[in-house]
N, C-alpha and C positions, 0 to 999 in steps of 0.2 A: 288294637286296631280292629279286631273283630267286633267289639262292642260299639265302637264309633261307626263302623260300616253298617251295622244293624240299625243303629240309631238314626243315621242319615240316609239309609237306603242306598249305600254305595258299596262297592267291593273293597275288601281290606287292602288290596294292592293300591287302589286309588287313595285310600287314607294314607298309606305308607308314602306314596309319591308326594302328597300334599305336605306331610310332615317333613319329609326330606327337603322339599323346596323352601320350607321356612326354617331350616336348620334346627329342627326340634330333635334333641338327643333321644335316641331310642335304646332300650335295653333289649338284649337278645334273650329270648326264652329258648331254652333247650332242655335237654334231659341230663340231670346230674347222674353220675355213675350208678348210684343206687336205683334210680328210676330206669336206667338202661337195663339193669338186671331184672326189674319188674317187667319191662317190656318184653324181654327175651322169654321170661317165664310164661307170660300171657300168650305170646305168639306161639310158643311151643305147645300150648294147650289147644291151639286151633283158632284162636282169635284172629280176625283180619287186622291188617295194618291200620285201617280206618278205625276199627273198634278200639284197638290198643291206644291209638293217638287220642281219640275222644276221651277215653278213660283217664289218660295222663295229662290231658290239656294241651296237647301239641298236635301239629299237622301230621298226617300219615307219612309224608315224605321225610320228616324228622326221624320218625321211628325207623323207616327203611334205611336211612343213612347210618343210623347208629347200629342197626343189625348188621349191615354190610361192614362197618368198621370193625365189628367183633368177629366177622367171618361166619355169621349165622346164615345158613342156606334159607332162601326165601321161596315162597310159593307164588304161582301166577294167580289170576283172578278166579281160576277154577279149582284151586287148591293143589295143583300139580307142582312138583319141584321145578324151579327155573333152571334152564340149562346154561 
């Protein structure tokens, strides 16, 4: 979806909506358990969610969700622990 969005100059969500409208089956990309371990390690080294996501080829919200599933405390945009 990202590649198609870039190619046609549209947002990835627009691509997703068009594909859904035409019943195109889509695979879900996520993080396999081993990659979640990598994400936790990189995040604990001080990497941002965005940087971890870019490194692993997923959106930062995917990383955030997986960290929360594992009970990993997260930081705000200033690096402070979230309350």
